[in-house]
N, C-alpha and C positions, 0 to 999 in steps of 0.2 A: 174227132180226134182230141188229143188232151197231151200237153208238154211243158216241159219246165218244170219238174218238181221241186226244183229250188226257187220256183218263185212264191211258194205257196207255203212259207216259212209265216210265222203269225209278226206283226207289225207293228206291235206296241215300241219298243225301241231298240230296232234290229240293226238295223243297217249303217247305222250313223258310225260306224267303227272306221275308225283310221290311225295305225300308227304313226310317231311323230316323225319318222324320219322318211322322205318324200321316196326314199330307195324303194322303200317296203308296200307301197302304197296300192298300184297295183297287185302286185305280188299275194297280198295277204287279203285283200276283200271280199273274196268269196268264202274266206275260212273264218275270219276275224270278227265279223259280223253276227256271227254266231254268239259272241257269248254273252251280250245282255239277254239274246231273247227265250232262253231258255228251252231250248228244244235240246229233245233227249237223241232223236235218231232222223239225221234226213238225208234222203237218197239225194247224190248230185251225179247224176247219170253215172250208174253204179259207184260212188264214192261215200263210203259210209265217214262219217266225223269223227268216230269211236275212231277209224283207223287211220286218220290224218293229227292225232295229236292233239285236237280242241278239246274232247271228251274224254280222254284218255292218254296214256302215254306213247302208243303206239305212231309213227311218224313216216310218211310214205312223203314222194314230190308231190307239189301242190298244184291241181288245175287250173288255170286263170280262166277268165269270162273269153266268152268268142269276140272274133272281132264283128263291129257290126253290121250287121247288111241291110239299111235302111229303106225302106219301101214305102210305095203308095198304097194305103189299106183298100184293098179290093174285097165288095161282097157282094152276093147275089142275091137281088133283091125278089119278093113273092114272084115278080113277073117273068123270072127269068133271065132280066135285064145284071150285067155288071156295074156296078158304080163304087162309089168312093169315098172312104170317110175324108175328111179333113178339116181344118180350121179357118172361120170364119173372119176374116182378118179386120172388117167392120166391128167385131163385138165379141167376146170371151165365151160364142157358144161354135159346137162344133154341128157339121151340118154332112149330109149325104147327099153325093150327085155325082155329072158325068168326070170320068176321069179325066177330058182332055180339056178341062177349066186350069187355069194358071194355080186356082185356089189348091189344088192337089200336090199336096207336098209329101214325101219321105217322110216316115214315124216311123221310130224305133220303140222294139220291145224289147225290154232290159233285163236285166238279172234279175231284178227287184219287182217286176211284173207291170212295170209302169209303159205307158202306153202315148211315146214322148216326141214334139213337134218342136225344131229349130225355127223358131222364127226372130228373125232379126237378133242373132245371135242369143237368144234366151230359150232356156228349154223349157216347154210348157205340157203339163201331161194333163190329159182325158183326166177328168176329176167328177167324183157322183156329185151331187147334191145332197148335201147334211138332211133333208127335210125328207130322203126317201132311206139312206144311210144309215142315218143318226138317230133321228131324231123320230122318225115314222109317220110325219105329219102328214102326208102324201103318199099314193100308191106310184105317181107319177112327178118327173121333174126332169128339168134338161140338166144334159151335161156341160161340164164348161172347160176350159181351159185355165190352169191356174202353175205358177212356178210348180216346179217339179221337186218334191223333197221327198227324204227317205224315210218320214215317218209318219204317213199320213195312209192308212188303209183305203180310202176312198180312192187312193191312185191307184190301187194296185189290182189287177186284174188276172183270171185264169181262163181257159178256154175250154169247153169241154160241148161236144155235140156241134162242133165248127160257133159256138155264139162266145160272147166275152161276158164270163160272169164276175159278181165280186167271190173273193176269195168263199165265202162264208154260203155263195149261192143263194143268198137271199134277195138279188136283184141282177137283172140280165139288160145289156145294150137293146135296144130296139129303136126306131125312128117312123115320126110321119109321113116319109116320103120328103121332110124337108132338113131338119134339125132330129139331133141323138137325145134319146131319152134315158135315164136309168129308170126302171118300174119293175114289178114282179115277173115272173114266167105266166100267169093267168089273166096277166091283161090281155082285153082282144081289140084294145081302142086303134092300139099303136101295129107296125108291120115288122116282119122279123127278116132282116138279112142277115143271110148265113155266110161266113168267112169263103170267099174264094178255094178252089183246090190249088192255085198258083201260088197261096201265101205258105204253104208249109214249111220253106227252109226258113220263113222270116219267122214263123213260130216257133220251129226249134233252134235255133240260135239262141243261147244265153248271152246276151250283148252282153258288152262293159256299160257300165250306168253315164247315161246321158249329163248328167252331173249328181253333186252331194251335197244337196243343202239340206238343211232342217229347218223346219215349221218351228218357231220360234216366241219370246215375245221377253221386253224389256220392262220390269214395274220397281217402283222404289214405294216406300211404304212414309207416309208422315203420319207421325205419332203424337197424337193430344192429349191431355187429359180424359176428354172423353174415349180416347181409343186411337188405333193405326186406322187410317186410311190408303188403300193404294191407287197408285197413278201408274199409268203405262204411256211410255214414249210412241208419240204419234206425231208425225210432221217436224215443225220446229216449237212442239211445246209437248205434255203431257196432259191425258183426259182419263176418267171413270171407266171408260168401257175399254175391255182386253182388245188390242191390235196385234193382226198376223203381220209376225217379221220375218224376213226369209233370211239365213245365215250359213255363207255358203262355204262349206270349208274348205278350200281349198283357194278360193281367194280371201277369203276372211272379211267379205263384204257382208252388211247387213244391209238387207233391202224391206222397200214396202212393193206392193203391189198395186199399179194404177190401171187397170182392167187392159185393153189391148193398148194401151199408151206404153204398156211395159214398165220394168225395174226404175225405182228409185232410193240411191244408195244415201246412207250416211257417210257423211263427207267430212274429214277435219283435219285442219293443217296450224300449225305454232306459228307458221311464217316469223323466226322467230323472236315474235312478244311470249308475253308472259299467259298470257290466254288470251280463246278464239273461240266463237260460238262454231257448234258445229253445222252444218247444212247440210240438206236432201240435194239429191241431183239425178240426171239420168245416169243407170249403167247397163251392164249387161251382163251372163254366164263366159265372157270370150277372157281371153288372158288380159289380167292388169297389166298395167305400166309397171315400168320399175320402180318408181315415185307412187305407191298405190295410196294415196289419199282416204281411199273407202275400205282400208285393213283395219280391224277389228280383232285383239286377240283376248280370250278368256282369260283372268285369273281366279279361281276360288279363295272367297277368302272367308267362308262357311260353307253350310252342308245347301243351302238355298241361293247364298248371292254369289257375286262375284265384282271385281273390276274389270274394267274394259279398259285396254290398252290402245293406241292409233300405231302409226308404223313408225312414231319417233318415240313411245314407250310414255305419252300423257293421259291421264285416266280420263274417261268419258264422266262429266259431273253435272248436276242440276240443284238448283237452288230451290231450299224449301219453302222462302217467302221470300218480299220482295215483290219489282214491276217485273221480274223475268223469271218466277218462279216456273219452275218446271222445262222450261228451256234447256236442253243439252248443252254443253260446253267443254273444253279441255283445257287444262293447266298442266305448265311446264312442271315435272316432278319439283325443282329446287324452290318451286314457287309455293308446293303443294301447302305446306305446311299454314302458310302468309293468308291462304284463300278460307277463310273461315267467315265471311260478312254473309247474312242471310239463309245460315244453316247450310251449306252444302253438304251434297251425299257425292258418293262414290261407287253407292253400293245398289246394285241390281240385283231384284230378285228373276230367275231365269225358270223356266218350266222344265220338268221332270227329263224329257229328252235331251236337253241341252245338259243338264247335269248328271247325269248316267252317262251320257258322251266324256264330258270332264273327267267324271273319274276313271274312265278307260286310257282316257292319254296319259292323265297323270301317274295310274298306276304304270302305265307302259316306259314313261320316259323314266319315272323309279324304278323299273326293274322288279315291279311288283306283282308280275301278275303269273300264272301255273303254266303258259304256254308260250313260244314263239311268238315274235323275237324275245318277248323280254325273261332271261334265261333265272327266274328267282328260285325256279325250282330246283336248279344243279345246287345251289349255296350250301344245304347241307349235305351234299354229296362234296362237296367241295372243300368245306371243313372238316369234313372227316380225314379226305386226302392229305388237307394242308399238316395233320398232327404227323404225318410219318412222313413226310416230303422234307426234304434239308434247306436251307438256306438258301442254296442256289439257285435249286429248282421253282423256288418263292420271286426270284428274282424280277424285278415288275417287267425288264426287257425280254424275259423268259416268258412272262406271263401274255405281254403284248404279241410278240411273234406268234404265240399258239391262240391268240385269240381267245381268252378266259378271261374272267373276270376276276379279280385277285378277291382272296376269300377275306374272311372277318378271321383277325388274330384268335389261334386256335385257344388263347385263353380267356377269351373276353367272353363278359358277363355280364348280361343285361340286369345291371343291380339299380337299387331306389337311385343311385346319383347318374345313372346313366337315364334313366326314366325322369327325372325333374330337369334334366339337361334337354333332352325332347320336346319336353309340355314348353318349356320354353321359347325354343324357336319355333313352336304350332304357334303361340300365343303373339308370338311378334310380326309386327305391321311397320310400313311406313308412314303411316297418318293418312290411308285409304279413307 
């Protein structure tokens, strides 16, 4: 049996799309996520994207994701016994065993094709090993649980012939009677357990996302006469190796994954001081407190660089020299220009997926997108309409009541003076 065509979307940088206004988040998730994926036509239970206004101009009511029906995953082993997939709470691995054990936890098969478990308020997804899925160094290797993200195709699964396959069907889930593996179909050393028929409703439910996080990294460049050296934030310092970080789009937290011990988030709080070191501490995917000291907001300052602001608007920084080089800290905005010792920088290099997400968000905020909710496509028609309307109809109060965006003046012209003015705005910064 095959279900959920929506889950077969290419995974390069797709599902990390959310509009800035929280009121629209769930309303637009199933459709806005296609903006960056390059899909030409995807069937969402009979709804073609061209007809909903994303890939064309037509529009019909949008279909929301289904309410989750989280269930313990039951399979039928080669001996005809009903067994269950479950997380090994002592490690990062996934096991198969009796369904009556306390380890047997409900899982969610969400709109992104992820198989997710909520373990101590943190969503962890079945993840194929890199050795099988990417480098192809091995024919088989263990499945693990890692924080769910929306830009890792190793976490995305489709169902075919009652088995869980990779989207490209290059590997399938098998077991050795104890642990789950990703392996090719030709492997004869492992057992093939098929999804039990009682899982049909669970499989056919296009469940809302378990969480919304992006797999990313934060780097900074130290430039010398010999060239630039790139360092990545890790723990309370920086290193040369790329470090996986998890940016939660809803809570704003940036976290490292410490295996079965859970997430460690980057916290910062000025506490009335001019500056303060940031630190890493335990966190989860649960709703953060009102004073969210693990909150970070990305502000793009170039194509690949961003400044990160905490809940107080203080930028994250590192010094490039000195005894605390590479250690993250924050500075009060009013003290920023005075913070010049040891060549500090607030510019962090982010990966392409995060760049794409930021581009979408800021285009949406700036009404630059050609589809809902950003109404840029209407500006041309509004300008034409403005020429024929009288000044009473263009009264701001009337426009507000009609929920329209005020058009540009009919005599506006993008001339050299305006170009110079806009260029000056683009090149202005606050000393970051």
